Phi, psi and omega in degrees: 000138179251136182217138177286155180305315181301315180293322178299316179298321183288333184226045184301312182301315181295318180294318179295323177296318178297320179295319181295334179269016171106354181275138177266124181258121177259121183268133181240153173227121184055043178064019176242132179296134179236342181197162173232140175249120180239122183286157175247116182301141181299324186273006179287145178291158184304319179297315179293321178300319179295317179295320178294317182298322181272359176085008181289330179219161171234154184216130179266000179099349181269178177287143178292146177260125181253152174288153176293144180294152179286134179287130179269142177251157183271002182283147173071184182275150177284164180298318180297323177295319179295322179294317178298318179294324181293330182283344183282000000 
């Protein structure tokens, strides 16, 4: 959602509530984006809240989607074996 600075000032509480419920608020000045307001969910753990607050991660409230793990093959030496051999 995009909102002008004037409108944001007039309805700050409502906009912050919308952000806390997962909506990203983009603040504009003279029709140019100048800031984004991203809410921090109340039920987020302290570590996650800190990461969201500093902008390191964003979270929509759902479970994270992970890539499937890489299938390991039994061919050749393992990395730990190669490191041990390298140390000799």
